[in-house]
N, C-alpha and C positions, 0 to 999 in steps of 0.2 A: 565440654560439648557446647557448640555454638548455637546461635539463634536458628530456629527452624524457619525455612522459607514458607510463606503462606501464599498460595496462588490467589489471584484476584477472583477466581470463580467461587471462592468460599465466602465472598462478601458481596452479594448481589443487592443492588439498591433498586427501589421502585421509583423511577424518575418521570415526571411529567414531560410529555413529548415536546411541549413548547420550550423546554430548557435544553433540548438536544439539537445539535446542528451537524450537518454533513461536513466532512473535511474537503479541502480543495485539491487533494492529490490522489484520490482513489481511482485507479485505472480500470477497475472491475466493472463489467457490464453484464447484465442478465437479459437474455432473449425473452420475448413475451411468453412463450410457452413455459419456460422455467420459472418466470416470475409468477405466472398464474398458478403453477404447481406449489410454489412457496406460499402464496396466499391461501390456497386450499389446505396446505399443511397447517398453517397457523389457525385457520378456521376450525379444522378438525381436532388438532392436538394442542392448540395454544402455543405460546412461546416456550419452546423447550430449551432454547439456548439464549443467553443474554447477549446484548450487543456490548461491544467493548468500547469504552470511551476514555478520553482524557478530561479531567475536570479542571476548568479554568476558574480558579477561586475569585480572581479580580472581577471578572465579568459575569460570574455565576451562571455558566453554561457548560454543557457537556459536548465535546467534539468527538464524533464517531471515528474510531480507529478501525473497527471491524463490525459489520452488521448493518451496513447502509440499506441493503434491500429489505431486511426485516423491519427497519425503521420506515422505509418507503411504503411497505405493505400497510402499516398502520395509518400513515398519512393519506393513503388512497382508499382505505376501507372504513367507511362509517361504522359498519357492523363490528369490526374488530376493535376499532378505537373506543366505541361505546362499551363493549364487553370488558375491555381492559382498563376502563376508567381513564383513557388517554394517557396511560403510563406504560413505560417499557422497562423490562428487567435490564439492568446495566451493571457490568463489572468495570472497575476503574483501573487504569494503568497510569502511573505518574512518571512519565518519561519525557525527555527532550524531544523536540519536533523530529529530528532526523531518526531517532529510534522509533517514534510513532509511525513515520513513513515506512521504515523497514518492516515494522510489525504488520502494517496493512498489506504490504506486498507479500510477506510470508504467509499470512492468512489466505490471501487470494490465490497464490501459487499452489498452496496445499489443496485447494478446492477445484481449481479449474483455470480458465483463461481470462485474459484481460486485454485492454486496448494497447496496441503497439504505440500509437501516437502519444497516449498519456504516459506510458512507460518511458518513452523518449524524453518527454518533458520532466519526468521525475529524475531520470539520470542527469539531465542538464541541471536541474535545481541542486541536486546533491553535489555534483562536480563544482558548480559555481559557488556553493557554500564552503568549499575547501576540503571536502572529503576525498580520500584517496580511492583509486580503483580497487585496492585490496579491501578497504572498508566496505565499499559498495558490493563487491562480489561476496564477501563474507556475510554481510547483514541482509542482503536482498536475495541471496541464494542463486546467483547467476555465475556462469563461467566467463572466462576472458573473451571468448569469441562473441558471446551474446552482448556483453558490455560494449565491445568494439562496434558491433552492428548498430546498437542503439545510439552510440555516439555519432556514427557515420550518418544515420538517418536524421539526426538533428541538424546536420549541415553546418554546425558551428565549429570553426577551427579552434576556438578557445577551449573546447573540451579536451583537446589534445596537448595543451601546453604542459610543460614539465614532463613530457613523456620521452623516453629514449626510443629511437628508431634505428634500425639497421640502415647502412648506407644503401642507396639505390644502385641498381646495376647501371654501369656507364659503358656504352658501346665502344667509346674511344679507348678506355682502359682495356677492354676485352680485345680490341684490335692489336694493341701494343703487346699483350701477352701472347697472342697467337703468332705474331711476327717473330718473337724471340725464340 
């Protein structure tokens, strides 16, 4: 019998908010009414879900993977910050950057919508870091057409290098065939 996997949710830490930072790649946005509802929920029920972070030991800070808006609620609400002692419940994942980006996107996509512009930037970043289309589709949860659209939106031809394309239609070849 092998080791049992223990999910991060079983090890929640109480982390001072000043040690927590947003990541630079989260494409999720919350409209004001939903943000106010989240704040009301936290005022009424407290934090019922931890935020997910990566802990950077060298710099001694926590980078948010999921839960940015719950973090933002505390940053914007004196009442909540005071009640919570300026600390947030945090679960830790220790994964490389590309896996954290994928995790952020999976969390977001499971809940709702996010910015097309930022998704385009994320796809660009992942392609430029050398990840294959197959890796991106598998880990981000998108199909081939969506990935193609986001690459096209970026306007960068470099995102299509090393790709196989079918030959384009050539009217001259078509004319030769019809004459035969």
